[in-house]
C-alpha positions as CSV (number, residue, x, y, z in Angstrom):
1,M,-0.3,0.0,-0.4
2,D,1.3,3.2,-1.0
3,R,1.7,5.4,1.8
4,P,0.0,9.5,1.6
5,G,3.8,11.0,0.5
6,R,4.7,8.1,-2.2
7,R,1.5,8.9,-3.7
8,S,1.8,12.4,-3.9
9,T,5.5,12.2,-5.0
10,R,3.9,9.6,-8.2
11,V,1.4,12.3,-8.8
12,G,3.7,15.2,-9.2
13,R,5.9,12.9,-11.9
14,M,3.0,12.4,-13.9
15,S,2.1,15.8,-14.0
16,D,5.7,16.4,-14.3
17,L,5.8,13.8,-17.5
18,D,2.1,15.6,-19.2
19,D,3.6,18.6,-19.1
20,D,6.5,17.5,-21.0
21,L,4.7,15.7,-23.5
22,H,2.2,17.9,-24.4
23,V,5.3,20.8,-25.1
24,T,7.2,18.3,-26.7
25,A,4.3,17.9,-28.8
26,D,3.6,21.7,-29.4
27,A,6.8,21.7,-30.3
28,I,6.8,18.8,-33.7
29,E,3.1,19.6,-34.4
30,A,5.3,23.7,-34.4
31,D,7.9,22.5,-36.9
32,A,5.7,19.8,-39.6
33,A,2.7,23.3,-39.4
34,R,6.2,24.8,-40.9
35,I,7.3,22.5,-42.9
36,Q,4.2,22.1,-44.9
37,A,3.9,25.8,-45.4
38,I,7.8,25.3,-46.9
39,E,6.1,23.0,-48.6
40,Q,3.3,24.6,-50.5
41,E,5.3,27.6,-50.6
42,K,7.9,25.3,-52.9
43,S,5.2,23.8,-54.9
44,T,4.2,27.3,-56.1
45,L,8.1,27.9,-57.2
46,D,9.7,26.5,-60.1
47,A,12.6,24.4,-59.5
48,D,15.6,26.7,-60.9
49,N,14.2,29.4,-58.2
50,P,17.2,29.7,-56.0
51,R,14.1,30.3,-52.8
52,T,14.0,26.5,-53.2
53,V,17.1,25.8,-51.8
54,D,16.9,27.8,-49.1
55,L,13.2,26.5,-48.6
56,S,15.0,22.8,-49.1
57,V,17.4,23.3,-46.0
58,E,15.4,25.7,-43.4
59,S,12.5,22.0,-43.9
60,N,15.7,19.7,-43.4
61,R,16.7,21.4,-40.6
62,I,14.2,21.2,-38.8
63,A,13.5,18.0,-40.3
64,R,16.5,16.6,-37.8
65,A,15.0,19.2,-35.3
66,M,11.5,16.9,-35.3
67,M,13.9,13.7,-35.0
68,T,15.4,14.9,-31.8
69,K,11.9,16.3,-30.6
70,T,10.2,12.6,-31.8
71,K,12.8,10.7,-29.9
72,A,12.2,12.8,-26.9
73,E,8.6,12.4,-26.7
74,L,9.1,8.5,-27.2
75,E,10.6,8.3,-23.8
76,I,8.7,10.9,-22.1
77,A,5.3,8.5,-22.8
78,N,8.1,4.9,-22.2
79,E,8.7,6.5,-19.5
80,A,4.9,7.7,-17.9
81,T,3.3,4.3,-19.2
82,G,6.1,2.8,-16.9
83,D,6.8,0.5,-21.0
84,E,11.0,1.2,-20.6
85,G,11.6,-1.3,-23.3
86,S,10.0,-0.1,-26.0
87,A,12.4,1.6,-27.8
88,G,11.1,2.4,-31.4
89,P,12.8,2.2,-34.3
90,P,16.4,2.1,-34.0
91,T,17.9,6.3,-34.7
């Protein structure tokens, strides 16, 4: 049986994990929206437009950052569910 102090610590920890998960999810969602906007803009440009290079570089940078964020999100989810063994796909 849990002692009262342990329960409040666990509840606090879950609250922290909830906050971390939501912040991370929001950041990933913002990155995805930016990539979508970039790709929409690129679709309006001719292939030889120099702006396509700048947009592609930005999209690539954001996508790489998203990989780090999605990995962190998986670790948070695993910790919250107690499923430490689900590492997901190799990176």
